[in-house]
C-alpha positions in Angstrom: -9.7 21.6 -3.6 -12.4 23.5 -1.7 -11.8 25.1 1.7 -14.3 22.7 3.3 -12.5 19.7 1.8 -9.2 21.1 2.8 -10.4 21.6 6.4 -11.5 18.2 6.6 -8.3 16.9 5.5 -6.4 19.3 7.9 -8.6 18.2 10.9 -7.5 14.7 10.3 -3.8 15.7 9.9 -3.6 17.9 12.9 -5.3 15.5 15.2 -3.6 12.2 13.8 -2.3 9.9 16.1 -4.4 10.0 19.2 -7.9 9.0 20.4 -10.2 10.6 23.0 -10.1 7.4 25.1 -6.8 5.9 24.2 -5.4 6.2 27.7 -5.7 7.7 31.2 -2.8 9.8 30.8 -3.4 13.3 32.4 -0.4 14.9 31.3 -0.3 18.5 29.9 0.5 17.2 26.6 -2.3 14.7 26.5 -4.9 17.4 27.7 -3.5 19.6 24.9 -4.2 16.8 22.5 -7.8 16.3 23.6 -8.5 20.2 23.5 -7.0 20.1 20.0 -9.3 17.4 18.9 -12.2 19.3 20.3 -11.2 22.4 18.6 -10.9 20.4 15.2 -14.4 18.9 15.6 -15.8 22.4 16.5 -14.0 23.8 13.4 -15.7 20.9 11.2 -19.0 21.9 12.4 -18.3 25.7 11.6 -18.3 26.8 15.2 -15.2 29.0 14.9 -15.7 30.8 18.2 -15.9 27.7 20.2 -13.1 26.3 18.2 -10.7 29.1 19.1 -11.5 28.7 22.7 -10.8 24.9 22.7 -7.5 25.5 20.9 -6.4 28.3 23.5 -7.5 25.8 26.2 -5.0 23.4 24.5 -2.4 26.0 24.7 -3.1 26.7 28.4 -2.4 23.1 29.0 0.7 23.0 27.2 2.0 26.0 25.6 4.3 24.1 23.5 2.0 21.9 22.0 2.4 22.9 18.2 -0.7 21.3 16.8 -3.0 23.5 18.6 -1.2 26.4 17.0 -1.6 24.9 13.5 -5.5 24.5 14.5 -5.7 28.1 15.2 -4.0 29.0 11.9 -6.7 26.9 10.2 -9.5 28.6 12.0 -8.2 32.1 11.5 -7.5 31.3 7.9 -11.2 30.4 7.5 -12.1 33.4 9.2 -10.1 35.5 6.7 -7.8 36.9 9.7 -4.6 36.3 7.8 -2.3 38.1 10.0 -3.5 35.8 13.0 -3.4 32.9 10.8 0.2 33.5 9.6 1.4 34.3 13.4 0.0 30.7 14.6 1.3 28.9 11.8 4.7 30.6 12.3 4.5 29.7 16.0 3.7 26.2 15.3 6.9 25.7 13.0 9.2 27.5 15.5 8.1 24.9 18.2 8.3 21.9 15.5 10.0 23.2 12.5 10.1 19.5 11.0 6.5 18.8 11.8 5.1 17.7 8.4 1.6 18.6 9.2 2.5 22.2 10.1 4.6 22.4 7.3 1.7 21.1 5.0 -0.7 23.3 6.5 1.3 26.5 6.0 2.3 25.4 2.6 -1.4 25.4 1.7 -1.9 28.7 3.3 0.8 30.4 1.4 -0.4 28.9 -1.9 -4.0 30.2 -1.3 -2.5 33.8 -0.9 -0.5 33.6 -4.2 2.9 32.9 -2.8 3.3 29.6 -4.7 7.1 29.2 -4.6 7.1 29.8 -0.8 4.1 27.3 -0.4 5.8 24.8 -2.6 8.9 25.1 -0.3 7.0 24.2 2.7 5.3 21.2 1.2 8.7 19.9 0.1 9.8 20.2 3.8 6.7 18.3 4.7 7.8 15.5 2.3 11.3 15.2 4.2 10.0 13.1 7.0 10.3 9.5 6.1 7.5 8.6 8.7 5.1 11.1 7.3 1.7 9.3 7.0 0.1 11.1 3.9 2.8 12.2 1.4 0.4 11.7 -1.3 -2.0 14.3 -0.2 0.7 16.7 0.3 2.0 16.1 -3.3 -1.7 16.6 -4.8 -1.7 19.9 -3.0 1.6 20.8 -4.2 0.7 20.0 -7.8 -2.4 22.3 -7.6 -0.2 25.0 -6.1 2.0 24.5 -9.2 -0.9 24.8 -11.5 -1.9 28.0 -9.8 1.6 29.3 -10.9 1.0 28.0 -14.4 3.9 25.5 -13.9 2.2 22.5 -15.6 5.4 20.4 -16.0 6.0 20.8 -12.3 2.3 19.8 -11.4 2.6 16.8 -13.5 5.7 15.6 -11.4 4.0 16.1 -8.3 0.9 14.2 -9.4 3.2 11.4 -10.7 5.0 11.3 -7.3 1.7 11.1 -5.6 0.7 7.9 -7.8 4.3 6.4 -6.5 3.2 6.5 -3.1 -0.5 5.3 -3.6 -1.2 3.9 -6.9 -4.9 3.9 -6.7 -5.1 7.7 -5.8 -7.9 8.8 -7.6 -7.3 12.5 -7.4 -3.8 12.1 -8.8 -5.1 10.1 -11.7 -7.7 12.6 -12.2 -5.5 15.7 -12.1 -3.1 14.0 -14.6 -6.1 13.1 -17.1 -6.9 17.0 -16.9 -3.2 17.8 -17.5 -3.3 15.6 -20.6 -6.4 17.4 -21.9 -4.9 20.9 -21.2 -1.6 19.7 -23.0 -3.4 18.0 -25.8 -1.7 14.8 -25.0 -4.9 12.7 -25.2 -3.2 9.4 -25.1 -1.9 10.5 -21.7 -5.3 11.7 -20.9 -6.9 8.4 -21.7 -4.5 6.3 -19.8 -5.2 8.1 -16.6 -8.8 8.2 -17.1 -8.7 4.3 -17.4 -6.9 3.9 -14.4 -9.5 6.3 -12.7 -12.5 4.1 -13.8 -10.8 1.1 -12.0 -11.0 3.0 -8.6 -13.8 5.5 -8.8 -17.6 5.0 -9.1 -19.2 6.3 -12.2 -20.0 9.9 -12.0 -21.0 13.0 -14.2 -17.4 14.2 -13.6 -16.0 10.9 -15.0 -18.3 10.8 -18.0 -17.5 14.4 -19.0 -13.9 13.7 -18.5 -14.0 10.7 -20.9 -16.2 12.8 -23.3 -13.7 15.4 -23.8 -11.0 12.8 -24.1 -12.8 11.2 -26.8 -13.5 14.7 -28.6 -9.7 15.3 -28.4 -8.8 12.0 -30.0 -11.4 12.7 -32.8 -13.6 9.7 -31.8 -17.0 11.0 -32.6 -18.8 7.7 -31.5 -17.2 7.9 -28.2 -18.3 11.5 -27.9 -21.8 10.6 -28.8 -22.0 7.6 -26.4 -20.7 9.8 -23.5 -23.1 12.7 -24.2 -26.0 10.2 -24.2 -24.9 8.7 -21.2 -24.8 12.2 -19.5 -28.2 13.3 -20.6 -29.6 10.2 -19.4 -27.9 9.5 -16.2 -27.0 12.9 -15.2 -29.7 15.4 -16.9 -29.5 18.0 -14.0 -25.5 17.9 -13.8 -23.3 21.1 -14.4 -21.4 18.8 -16.9 -24.7 18.1 -19.0 -25.3 21.9 -19.0 -21.5 22.4 -20.2 -22.3 19.9 -22.9 -25.3 21.8 -23.9 -23.6 25.1 -24.1 -20.5 23.4 -25.8 -18.3 24.4 -23.1 -15.6 21.6 -23.6 -12.6 23.4 -21.9 -13.3 22.5 -18.2 
């Protein structure tokens, strides 16, 4: 997952559960929540300085409002200020050690910095909350973290668990199909690719996935069919470039 995609997800996670006009409550917690939402929106727009100001305004309104610290952790991570990012993630977890979103985001931070076992431990902590709204997203991130540590078996378990929570999770199906390719279990790869086709619009990515699976299965007709589809529908895609170069490994 790219940083930009992850940021958009984290903005949702950090600010979930409240709307700007949900009530007229002027409590410190409410004001902190509004400021954190503003920080998240400025963060999404790439206006990091204003986002930091709004997150600090949230903390001024309520110094114990942990999502504001999580937001600062994400901002400083995007700015490559790892020391401040870690400091703010740690403060969020000190204030709310069982908060699933804080654990998820700090787990991501650690995995991005090569601390896979530590990151996975925080992902697991995020999953202990039975009311956590997005466990499948955490499980997908955990699977990607496991892959960074070359733990294909562990990654497979995480992606399978994600599908147990949300059977139509396209990213989990895609990752499992890719794992099937990497492990040369082409039957497994095709099973998840077929599941993916039921929930995902046609694309160069999906066509390229199917082509590589058919190649692994030794089905030359299937390879030719998907190759023709790539050239006809997606002539300028990266996948078509890879096909022309014979780069089938990714």
